[in-house]
C-alpha positions in Angstrom: 19.9 19.7 11.5 17.2 17.8 13.5 16.2 14.3 12.3 12.8 15.5 10.9 14.4 18.3 9.0 17.0 15.9 7.7 14.2 13.7 6.3 12.6 16.6 4.4 16.0 17.8 3.2 16.7 14.4 1.7 13.3 14.3 0.2 13.7 17.7 -1.4 17.1 16.8 -2.8 15.9 13.5 -4.1 12.9 15.2 -5.9 15.1 17.8 -7.7 17.7 15.2 -8.6 15.1 12.8 -9.9 13.6 15.5 -12.1 17.0 16.3 -13.4 18.1 12.8 -14.2 14.8 11.8 -15.8 14.9 14.8 -18.0 11.2 15.7 -17.5 9.6 18.6 -19.3 10.8 22.0 -17.9 13.6 20.4 -15.8 15.1 19.0 -19.0 15.3 22.5 -20.6 17.2 24.2 -17.8 14.1 25.6 -16.1 12.8 24.6 -12.8 10.7 21.5 -12.1 7.0 21.4 -11.1 5.9 18.7 -8.7 2.3 18.0 -7.7 1.9 16.7 -4.2 -1.3 14.7 -3.8 -2.8 11.8 -1.9 -5.5 9.1 -2.2 -7.7 10.7 0.5 -8.1 14.0 2.2 -6.3 14.4 5.5 -3.2 12.4 4.7 -0.8 15.3 5.5 0.2 16.4 2.0 -0.1 20.1 2.9 2.3 19.8 5.8 4.7 17.7 3.6 4.5 20.3 0.8 5.3 23.2 3.2 8.1 21.3 4.9 9.8 20.3 1.6 9.4 23.8 0.2 10.9 25.4 3.3 13.8 23.0 3.6 14.7 23.3 -0.1 14.7 27.1 0.1 16.7 27.2 3.3 19.4 24.6 2.7 20.1 24.4 -1.0 19.8 28.0 -2.1 16.9 27.2 -4.4 14.2 29.6 -5.3 11.0 27.8 -4.5 7.3 28.5 -5.1 4.6 26.8 -3.0 1.2 26.9 -4.6 -2.1 26.0 -3.0 -3.7 24.2 -5.9 -6.5 22.5 -3.9 -9.5 24.5 -5.0 -12.0 22.3 -3.0 -10.1 22.1 0.3 -7.4 24.8 0.5 -5.2 24.7 3.5 -1.9 26.6 2.7 -3.6 29.9 3.5 -4.1 28.8 7.1 -0.7 27.2 7.5 1.2 30.2 6.0 -1.0 33.0 7.5 -2.3 34.3 4.2 -5.8 36.0 4.3 -8.6 33.7 3.4 -9.9 36.1 0.8 -6.5 36.4 -1.0 -6.5 35.9 -4.8 -4.1 33.4 -6.3 -3.9 30.2 -8.3 -7.6 29.8 -9.3 -7.6 33.5 -10.4 -4.5 32.9 -12.6 -6.2 30.0 -14.3 -9.5 31.8 -14.7 -7.9 34.8 -16.4 -5.4 32.6 -18.4 -2.5 34.9 -17.2 0.1 34.3 -14.5 0.4 37.2 -12.1 3.4 37.9 -9.9 1.4 40.4 -7.9 -0.5 37.4 -6.3 2.7 36.0 -4.7 3.3 36.3 -1.0 6.9 36.5 0.4 7.3 34.0 3.2 9.5 34.5 6.2 11.9 31.9 4.6 14.4 33.5 2.2 13.8 32.4 -1.4 10.4 30.8 -0.7 7.3 32.4 -2.1 3.7 31.3 -1.6 0.6 31.5 -3.8 -2.8 31.2 -2.2 -5.6 29.2 -3.9 -7.5 32.3 -4.8 -11.2 32.4 -5.6 -12.4 29.2 -7.3 -14.9 29.3 -10.1 -18.4 27.8 -9.6 -17.1 24.6 -11.2 -13.6 24.2 -9.9 -13.0 21.2 -12.3 -13.4 23.4 -15.3 -10.2 25.3 -14.4 -8.2 22.2 -15.2 -9.7 21.6 -18.6 -8.0 24.5 -20.3 -4.5 25.4 -21.5 -4.3 27.9 -18.6 -2.5 25.5 -16.4 0.1 24.8 -19.0 0.8 28.5 -19.4 0.9 28.8 -15.6 3.6 26.1 -15.4 5.7 27.5 -18.3 5.8 30.9 -16.7 6.7 29.8 -13.1 9.2 27.1 -14.2 11.3 30.0 -15.7 11.1 32.0 -12.5 11.7 29.2 -9.9 14.0 26.3 -9.4 11.2 24.2 -7.8 7.4 24.7 -8.0 5.5 22.6 -5.5 1.7 22.4 -6.0 -0.3 21.2 -3.0 -3.2 19.6 -4.9 -6.4 17.9 -4.2 -6.6 14.1 -4.0 -5.3 12.4 -7.2 -8.8 11.6 -8.5 -9.9 15.2 -8.2 -6.7 17.0 -9.5 -7.8 17.2 -13.1 -5.0 17.8 -15.5 -2.4 18.8 -12.9 -0.7 15.5 -12.5 -0.7 15.0 -16.3 1.1 18.3 -17.1 3.4 18.7 -14.1 6.9 17.3 -14.2 6.3 14.9 -11.4 3.8 13.5 -8.9 4.6 12.9 -5.2 2.1 10.8 -3.3 1.6 11.3 0.5 0.1 8.2 2.1 -1.3 7.9 5.6 0.6 4.7 6.5 -1.6 4.2 9.6 -4.9 4.3 7.6 -4.6 3.9 3.9 -4.1 0.5 2.5 -1.8 -0.4 -0.4 -4.8 -1.6 -2.5 -6.5 1.8 -2.2 -3.4 3.6 -3.5 -2.8 1.1 -6.3 -6.4 1.4 -7.4 -6.1 5.2 -7.4 -3.0 5.1 -9.5 -4.6 2.8 -12.0 -7.7 4.9 -12.3 -5.8 8.1 -12.8 -4.1 6.7 -15.9 -1.0 8.9 -15.5 2.2 8.2 -17.3 4.3 6.0 -15.0 7.5 8.1 -15.3 5.7 11.1 -13.7 5.5 9.3 -10.3 8.5 10.4 -8.3 7.7 8.3 -5.2 5.7 8.3 -2.1 5.9 9.6 1.5 4.6 7.3 4.2 3.2 9.7 6.7 1.9 9.0 10.2 3.9 5.8 10.3 3.9 4.3 13.8 6.0 1.2 13.3 8.6 0.1 10.8 7.1 -1.1 7.6 9.2 -3.4 5.4 9.8 -2.0 1.9 8.1 -4.8 0.0 4.8 -4.3 1.8 4.4 -0.7 0.4 6.2 -1.2 -2.9 3.8 0.5 -5.3 5.7 0.6 -8.6 
């Protein structure tokens, strides 16, 4: 395994183990865990991190993984995974209030399925103010060992971080200051135990741990 793959392998294993040991929501009931991958700003690399973690988890640990493009304002998983831009998916499930397995795409990685963002409503934020997302999670937790939701920035992710089993932050270490991340976390008012950790992306030099200790 090359060094970068090893990094994502360790991250995937740590995510699932943390969900299990903390006993969060669906993971505590023998179902899979749902993790929201988010960031403080757009362009910090969370979509690439989401895809890499999903792929490595499915390839190396035999887990059944679902990768969901949950960023209704700036979707990117379609382009990364080669899904047609007009494909239906996540937003359509929430708008209808019903999960739909026919909206899943089989990736070229065994045991990894992908759901496109779909067709957002005129007010994308309204999609996250209903019980539809809770039903969505309940359904796919039962079908998958790990559900990764590539979300919008934390301040624009609505109820996703509050209802998922955990939140993984992706931080552009070359551009985003600690104070920005800390302020974002405080404003989001999310239960602290839901934060699973942070990925320092685009890091060019070694950064001592205490400098980026967030929690």
